[in-house]
N, C-alpha and C positions, 0 to 999 in steps of 0.2 A: 770535208764537212758531212757529206752523205754517209761516209763510213762511220763517223761518230754517232749519227742518228740511228743507224742500223744496230750498232753495238749497244747503244742505250736502250733501244726497243727490245732487243733480245734479252738483256739483263733484267729489264722491268717485267717482261713476261715470265722469265724464269723465277723471279722473286715472287710474283703473284701466284704462280702455280702451286706454291706451298701454303698460301694464305687461306684461312677459313673465312668465309663470307657470311655464314649463317650464325645468328646469335640466338641463345635460348630466351624464351619469354619467362616471365615470373613463374607461371604455372609449369612450364616445361622444365625449369630447373629442379622441380620437386619430383619429376618422373624419373624412375630408375630403370636401367636395363638389366634384365635377368635372363637366365636360361629356362628352357621349358621345364626342366626338372624342379625348378624352384617356384613354380606358380600353380602347383596342384590344388591348393586350397583357395585359389583366387577365382574371381568371376570374370570371364571374358566379356568385354564390353564393345569390341569392335576391332577395326584395323586402322593402320596408319602406314605411311610410306615416306621415305626421304628420296628425293630426286635432285641431283646436283650435277654440275658440269664435270666431265672426266678429263677435259683438256681445256687449255686456254691458249689461244693463238696457235693452235695446232700442236702444242706441246702437252704431253700427258701431265696430269696433276698428281701430287703425292697421294698414294692410296690411303694412308692413315688420315689425311685431311679430308678426303672424300668421305670416308666412313664416319668421321666425326660429324660432318655436316649432315649426312643421312640420318644419323642417330638424333641429332639435335632437332631436325625437322620433324621426325617421328615423335619425339618427346613433346614438342610443341603441339602437335595434332592430338596426341593422347590426352594432354591436359584439357584441351578444348572439349573432348567428348567424355570427360569424367574419369579417365584412367589414371593410374599412378605407376604403372609398370608396363614396359614393352619387352617383347621377345622377338628376336629376328625370325622371320618366316621365309626361309629359302635363301638362295645365293643372290648376290647383286647381279643386275642385268647389265648388258653392254651399254645401255643408254644412261646408266648412272642411277637406276632406281633400286632401292632396297626396301622390301616389305617387312612389316612387323604386325604381330597380334598385340592388342591392347587389353590389359587386365586391370581390375580394381582389386587390390590385395589388402589395403588398410582400412 
């Protein structure tokens, strides 16, 4: 019985390690991600960041899912401060943080 519980727990953690937990807000859905080359005529209005867990139960999470969550969090923040575009600002940190500059382009 104990073995079944351990196996079920390991499978659940493995399944969750690929799941995205963060959902976009209505405003965040309208914010797009661009490169620095594409925001030359835009006004910088601030900064945002996405910070999410890089592991669940000691197991590493899928890097694509982590980045999707970081972008979604930043898009949600950008919408709250009046931005409509985000640009990644640097590399992700070991603690799961990814910084962005926020622009108003439209």
